[in-house]
Every structure is written in structure tokens, then in C-alpha cells.
KEKE-3310 file (N, C-alpha, C; in steps of 0.2 Angstrom, whole numbers, plus 5000, padded with zeros to 4 digits):
npx = (5086:5082:5066:5061:5051:5036:5028:5025:5020:5034:5028:5018:5021:5025:5040:5044:5038:5024:5020:5008:5010:5002:5009:5014:5008:5014:5016:5026:5030:5034:5048:5047:5063:5068:5068:5076:5073:5066:5062:5056:5049:5032:5025:5028:5038:5033:5019:5014:5010:5003:5017:5016:5007:5014:5027:5036:5054:5068:5077:5070:5057:5043:5034:5016:5010:5017:5027:5042:5055:5062:5075:5077:5084:5093:5084:5083:5076:5080:5082:5081:5085:5083:5070:5065:5073:5068:5064:5073:5073:5080:5078:5073:5074:5067:5059:5054:5044:5045:5051:5053:5066:5064:5068)
npy = (4902:4885:4874:4860:4847:4836:4828:4814:4796:4785:4771:4776:4776:4767:4756:4761:4770:4788:4803:4816:4833:4844:4857:4868:4878:4875:4864:4849:4833:4817:4803:4789:4778:4763:4764:4778:4794:4804:4823:4836:4849:4846:4852:4854:4863:4866:4866:4862:4852:4840:4831:4819:4813:4807:4796:4785:4780:4775:4785:4796:4804:4802:4816:4817:4826:4830:4821:4827:4821:4824:4824:4818:4820:4830:4840:4843:4844:4829:4829:4840:4856:4871:4868:4876:4872:4861:4865:4857:4846:4843:4827:4817:4803:4801:4790:4782:4792:4804:4816:4836:4846:4864:4879)
npz = (4699:4700:4699:4707:4701:4704:4693:4689:4695:4691:4686:4681:4668:4657:4651:4633:4631:4630:4639:4638:4651:4659:4667:4677:4667:4657:4643:4642:4638:4645:4642:4644:4641:4640:4654:4656:4657:4649:4645:4636:4629:4625:4611:4594:4585:4573:4564:4578:4585:4598:4606:4609:4604:4594:4586:4597:4595:4600:4605:4599:4594:4584:4573:4575:4565:4556:4553:4556:4566:4582:4594:4609:4618:4615:4609:4596:4580:4570:4553:4550:4550:4551:4561:4573:4586:4605:4618:4633:4648:4664:4671:4685:4694:4710:4722:4717:4710:4696:4693:4686:4682:4681:4676)
capx = (5084:5077:5059:5059:5040:5036:5025:5021:5022:5035:5022:5013:5025:5033:5046:5043:5030:5025:5012:5010:5012:5001:5016:5014:5006:5019:5014:5029:5032:5038:5045:5055:5068:5070:5070:5079:5068:5070:5058:5054:5045:5027:5023:5032:5038:5032:5017:5011:5005:5007:5022:5014:5001:5018:5029:5045:5056:5073:5077:5068:5050:5043:5029:5012:5009:5022:5032:5047:5060:5064:5075:5076:5091:5093:5075:5084:5075:5086:5083:5078:5090:5076:5068:5066:5075:5064:5069:5074:5074:5082:5073:5076:5069:5067:5057:5047:5043:5048:5053:5058:5069:5064:5072)
capy = (4896:4882:4873:4856:4847:4829:4826:4806:4789:4782:4768:4779:4779:4760:4757:4763:4774:4795:4808:4825:4833:4853:4859:4877:4881:4871:4855:4846:4825:4814:4798:4783:4776:4758:4765:4782:4796:4810:4830:4842:4854:4845:4854:4855:4871:4868:4866:4865:4846:4837:4828:4815:4810:4802:4790:4784:4776:4775:4792:4798:4804:4808:4822:4813:4828:4830:4817:4828:4818:4825:4819:4820:4824:4837:4844:4847:4839:4828:4830:4850:4861:4874:4869:4879:4867:4861:4863:4850:4848:4838:4823:4817:4796:4798:4787:4780:4797:4809:4825:4838:4854:4869:4884)
capz = (4703:4696:4703:4704:4702:4704:4686:4691:4696:4685:4685:4677:4661:4656:4648:4627:4633:4633:4638:4637:4655:4661:4671:4677:4660:4651:4639:4643:4636:4648:4637:4648:4633:4642:4659:4657:4660:4645:4645:4630:4627:4620:4605:4589:4584:4565:4564:4584:4586:4602:4602:4614:4599:4588:4589:4599:4593:4605:4610:4594:4592:4577:4573:4567:4559:4549:4553:4559:4571:4586:4597:4616:4621:4614:4609:4588:4574:4567:4548:4548:4553:4550:4563:4581:4594:4609:4627:4637:4656:4667:4675:4690:4699:4717:4728:4712:4705:4690:4693:4683:4686:4678:4676)
cpx = (5079:5072:5060:5051:5042:5029:5022:5025:5028:5033:5019:5014:5031:5035:5044:5038:5029:5020:5015:5009:5008:5007:5018:5012:5009:5019:5020:5028:5037:5041:5050:5055:5072:5075:5072:5072:5070:5060:5059:5052:5038:5025:5028:5031:5036:5025:5010:5007:5008:5011:5019:5007:5008:5017:5033:5047:5065:5073:5075:5059:5049:5032:5022:5006:5012:5028:5040:5050:5063:5070:5079:5078:5093:5089:5076:5079:5082:5086:5082:5081:5087:5074:5068:5067:5070:5067:5069:5074:5076:5078:5076:5071:5070:5060:5049:5043:5048:5045:5058:5063:5068:5065:5066)
cpy = (4893:4879:4863:4852:4839:4832:4817:4801:4788:4775:4768:4779:4772:4763:4759:4766:4781:4796:4813:4827:4841:4853:4867:4880:4877:4864:4854:4835:4824:4809:4793:4779:4769:4761:4771:4786:4802:4819:4833:4846:4849:4845:4856:4863:4872:4869:4864:4856:4845:4831:4817:4806:4807:4796:4787:4779:4776:4781:4797:4799:4806:4811:4818:4820:4831:4825:4819:4822:4822:4822:4823:4822:4828:4842:4846:4842:4837:4826:4838:4853:4868:4875:4872:4871:4867:4862:4856:4853:4842:4833:4821:4809:4796:4794:4787:4785:4799:4815:4827:4846:4857:4875:4889)
cpz = (4701:4702:4702:4708:4701:4699:4687:4693:4692:4687:4679:4669:4660:4651:4639:4629:4633:4632:4640:4646:4656:4666:4670:4671:4654:4650:4639:4641:4642:4643:4643:4641:4638:4651:4661:4654:4655:4648:4642:4631:4621:4612:4598:4586:4576:4560:4573:4584:4591:4601:4605:4607:4591:4592:4592:4598:4595:4607:4603:4594:4586:4577:4570:4560:4552:4547:4556:4562:4576:4591:4605:4619:4621:4610:4600:4585:4572:4558:4546:4550:4553:4558:4570:4585:4598:4615:4628:4642:4660:4673:4679:4695:4706:4719:4720:4713:4701:4692:4686:4685:4681:4679:4676)
residu = (UNK:UNK:UNK:UNK:UNK:UNK:UNK:UNK:UNK:UNK:UNK:UNK:UNK:UNK:UNK:UNK:UNK:UNK:UNK:UNK:UNK:UNK:UNK:UNK:UNK:UNK:UNK:UNK:UNK:UNK:UNK:UNK:UNK:UNK:UNK:UNK:UNK:UNK:UNK:UNK:UNK:UNK:UNK:UNK:UNK:UNK:UNK:UNK:UNK:UNK:UNK:UNK:UNK:UNK:UNK:UNK:UNK:UNK:UNK:UNK:UNK:UNK:UNK:UNK:UNK:UNK:UNK:UNK:UNK:UNK:UNK:UNK:UNK:UNK:UNK:UNK:UNK:UNK:UNK:UNK:UNK:UNK:UNK:UNK:UNK:UNK:UNK:UNK:UNK:UNK:UNK:UNK:UNK:UNK:UNK:UNK:UNK:UNK:UNK:UNK:UNK:UNK:UNK)
# end
């Protein structure tokens, strides 16, 4: 059964920003793309860089370590099919808070 956990206040992540949170021992990246919140594993599966150190462009995050581009919607690397996809998580906005669903 999935758990729903509070991550942050909506105001903590203005549009165009992203941040890594430690949620029950998992590092999870939360990104605000024009008011839509996405959640995905925060550590690049290639060289283990924290993706919050990279660049957010629309629904894509570019890893600062080696330039891999990750799609926040799917967790897949855009230009390298061989990279292990990252897990994505459902986000919920409630009472000014960002929540995620962990399974």
C-alpha cells in the first residue's frame, strides 16, 4: 500500500526550481515546472550525481556531471537508452503543501 508523505511547502519551490529531499532514506528530486510538481529519484544512474545540481529546462533535467538529460515525466534519459531509468513518484498538492506517494 502506498504512503503519502509531506515533502515541502509549495512556496519553498517557486516555478522553475528543483530541490533534493531525503524522504525516508531516499533522495528524491522535486521540481516545479510552471506550477506542476514532479518527483523523481535525485541521483543520476550513470555517475551518481545529485540532479538538483544540474539545470532544469521545462520537464527535463540535465545532469551537471556528464550532461545526461532526464525526463521528469517518465524518469527516462532522453538521448541515451542504455542509462537505467529513474523512478518517478506521484505528487499531490494539498493545503499549500507538496506531498508524494511512495510505494
